[in-house]
C-alpha positions in Angstrom: 118.9 49.0 33.8 121.5 47.2 32.0 123.1 48.6 29.0 124.8 45.6 27.6 124.4 41.9 28.0 126.3 38.6 27.6 125.8 38.0 24.4 126.6 41.7 23.6 129.9 41.1 25.0 130.7 37.6 23.7 130.1 40.0 19.8 132.9 42.9 20.8 135.0 41.1 22.3 135.1 37.3 21.6 133.9 34.3 23.4 137.7 33.1 24.6 138.4 36.9 26.2 135.2 36.5 28.6 136.1 32.7 29.3 139.1 33.9 30.3 138.4 36.3 32.4 134.9 35.1 33.8 135.3 31.3 34.4 135.3 30.7 37.8 134.3 27.6 37.8 136.2 26.3 35.1 133.5 24.5 33.1 134.4 26.4 29.5 132.3 29.3 29.6 131.8 32.4 30.8 130.1 32.4 34.7 127.3 34.4 34.3 126.9 35.9 37.6 130.6 37.3 36.9 129.5 39.0 33.9 126.2 40.2 35.1 128.1 41.5 38.2 130.3 43.6 35.7 127.7 44.5 33.6 125.9 45.5 36.7 129.0 48.1 37.7 129.0 49.5 34.5 125.1 50.2 34.4 125.3 51.5 37.9 128.2 54.0 36.7 126.7 55.3 33.4 123.4 55.9 35.8 125.3 58.4 37.7 126.3 60.2 34.7 123.0 59.9 32.9 120.8 60.8 36.1 122.0 64.3 36.0 120.5 65.3 32.6 117.8 61.8 31.8 114.8 60.7 33.6 115.8 57.2 34.0 115.0 54.3 33.0 115.5 55.7 29.7 113.0 54.5 26.7 115.4 52.8 25.1 118.9 51.9 25.1 121.1 54.1 22.3 123.5 52.2 20.7 126.5 54.4 22.2 125.8 53.3 26.2 125.6 49.6 25.3 129.7 50.1 23.5 130.2 52.6 26.5 128.3 49.9 29.2 130.5 47.0 27.1 133.7 48.4 27.9 133.4 49.6 31.3 131.7 45.8 32.6 135.2 44.4 30.3 137.5 46.8 32.3 136.0 45.6 35.2 136.2 42.0 34.5 140.1 42.4 33.9 140.0 44.1 37.5 143.7 45.1 38.1 144.9 42.9 35.1 143.5 45.6 32.5 146.3 46.1 29.7 146.8 49.8 28.6 143.8 49.4 25.7 141.2 47.9 27.9 141.8 50.5 30.9 142.1 53.5 27.3 138.9 52.2 26.2 137.1 52.4 30.0 138.8 56.1 30.4 137.5 56.9 26.7 134.1 55.9 28.2 133.9 57.6 31.5 135.1 60.9 29.1 132.3 60.6 26.8 129.8 60.1 29.9 131.0 63.5 31.3 130.3 64.8 27.7 127.0 63.5 27.5 126.4 64.5 31.3 127.0 68.1 30.7 125.4 68.2 27.7 127.8 68.1 25.0 127.0 65.2 23.6 123.4 64.3 23.4 121.7 60.7 23.4 118.9 61.8 21.4 116.5 61.6 23.9 114.6 64.0 25.9 117.7 65.5 28.2 115.1 67.3 30.9 113.9 65.6 34.1 109.9 66.1 34.7 109.7 69.2 36.9 108.7 66.8 40.0 112.1 65.7 39.6 114.3 69.0 39.6 116.0 70.1 42.1 114.2 72.8 42.7 115.4 75.5 45.7 112.8 77.5 47.6 113.2 81.1 48.6 113.3 80.2 52.1 115.6 77.9 51.8 117.6 80.2 49.6 117.6 83.3 52.4 118.2 80.7 55.5 121.8 80.5 57.1 123.6 82.4 59.6 123.4 86.6 59.4 126.5 88.0 57.6 129.1 88.8 59.5 130.3 91.8 56.8 127.9 94.9 56.1 127.3 95.7 52.1 130.8 97.8 52.1 132.6 94.9 53.0 134.7 94.3 55.7 134.5 96.1 59.3 130.9 97.5 59.5 128.6 94.6 60.7 125.3 95.4 60.6 
């Protein structure tokens, strides 16, 4: 699921910047394939954080995720030439995703996965494994 669009990036950062970063065929407009790759990379990274807390795809895209996706896609477009501001905004976006993933920040959406998607550990799995090397009193006594 894409969390932003080419139009969103143009609105946030200006068409001139996107032409500078994504006009590979020199036709005076950003190449959709280049921009869409950056958006896809940003969306995949966002999904990695959200999947621990939310069922994907999300029913709606919160505004905060569109902003995060824009900052991340912009960073990916700049690649190794990112300015300090572009890099800082990307790092801020990642920290915000970490906070969302941990539950410190809410998207205002239900934060629980359906029961069939939650990882569950059976009693058999919890008790499987090699026998302990030491007894209940600590080291020395093997049982």
